[in-house]
C-alpha positions in Angstrom: -69.4 95.7 9.6 -71.6 97.7 12.0 -74.4 95.4 11.1 -72.8 92.5 12.9 -72.9 94.3 16.2 -76.7 94.2 16.2 -77.3 90.7 14.8 -76.6 87.2 16.1 -77.2 85.5 12.8 -74.5 84.0 10.6 -76.2 85.3 7.5 -75.6 89.0 8.6 -72.0 88.2 9.3 -71.4 86.6 5.9 -73.2 89.4 4.0 -71.3 92.2 5.9 -68.0 90.3 5.4 -68.6 90.0 1.6 -69.3 93.7 1.3 -66.3 94.7 3.5 -63.8 92.5 1.6 -65.3 93.5 -1.7 -64.4 97.1 -1.0 -61.1 96.1 0.5 -60.2 94.3 -2.7 -60.9 97.4 -4.7 -59.1 99.7 -2.3 -55.8 97.8 -2.1 -54.5 98.4 -5.6 -55.6 102.0 -5.4 -53.7 102.6 -2.1 -50.6 100.9 -3.6 -50.7 103.1 -6.6 -51.1 106.2 -4.4 -48.1 105.2 -2.3 -45.9 104.5 -5.3 -46.8 107.9 -6.9 -46.0 109.8 -3.7 -42.7 108.1 -3.1 -39.5 109.3 -4.8 -38.3 107.2 -7.8 -35.2 106.0 -5.9 -37.2 104.7 -2.9 -40.4 103.4 -4.4 -39.5 99.8 -3.9 -38.4 100.4 -0.3 -41.6 102.4 0.5 -43.9 99.8 -1.0 -42.1 97.0 0.7 -42.4 98.7 4.0 -46.1 99.3 3.4 -46.7 95.6 2.5 -44.7 94.5 5.6 -46.7 96.6 8.0 -49.9 95.6 6.4 -49.0 91.9 6.8 -47.9 92.4 10.4 -51.2 94.2 11.1 -53.2 91.4 9.6 -51.4 88.8 11.7 -51.4 90.6 15.0 -55.0 91.9 14.4 -56.3 88.4 13.8 -54.4 87.0 16.8 -55.7 89.7 19.2 -59.2 89.5 17.8 -59.2 85.7 18.4 -58.2 86.2 22.0 -60.8 88.9 22.6 -63.4 86.8 20.8 -63.1 84.2 23.6 -64.3 86.8 26.1 -67.2 88.2 24.0 -68.0 87.6 20.3 -69.1 91.2 19.7 -66.1 93.0 21.2 -63.7 92.5 18.3 -66.2 94.0 15.9 -66.8 96.9 18.3 -63.1 97.6 18.5 -62.8 97.4 14.7 -65.6 99.9 14.4 -63.9 102.3 16.9 -60.6 101.9 15.1 -62.2 102.8 11.7 -64.0 105.7 13.3 -60.7 106.9 14.8 -59.0 106.7 11.4 -61.9 108.6 9.8 -61.6 111.4 12.3 -57.8 111.5 11.9 -58.3 111.8 8.1 -60.7 114.7 8.6 -58.2 116.5 10.9 -55.4 115.9 8.4 -57.4 117.2 5.5 -58.3 120.4 7.5 -54.7 120.9 8.6 -53.1 120.5 5.1 -56.1 121.8 3.1 -56.4 118.8 0.9 
C-alpha cells in the first residue's frame, strides 16, 4: 500500500490493492484459528463473535472516515493507513519483547 503514496496512476492502486487483499484473504482464517485456539472452550463462540463484530465495525467506520478524509486529499487516507500499520508493527515488537514470544 506504500506504493500508492508515490504514484498518481490507477494501475498502481489496482496492483497494490490486489496484493494487499490477497494477503488479507490468507490472514483472516489464520487469525480466526489463533483466536479460537487461545480462547477457553466455554467462551470460544463469544470471543470469535466479539472479534468479528469489532472487525466489521472497524471496516465500516474506517471506510467512512477514509471517504471523508479523501475529500480533502486523496493521499492522506493511505498515509494514515501506513502509519496505523507501522504503529501496529511497533506494538507487536514491544509485545514480543515484553512477553518473550
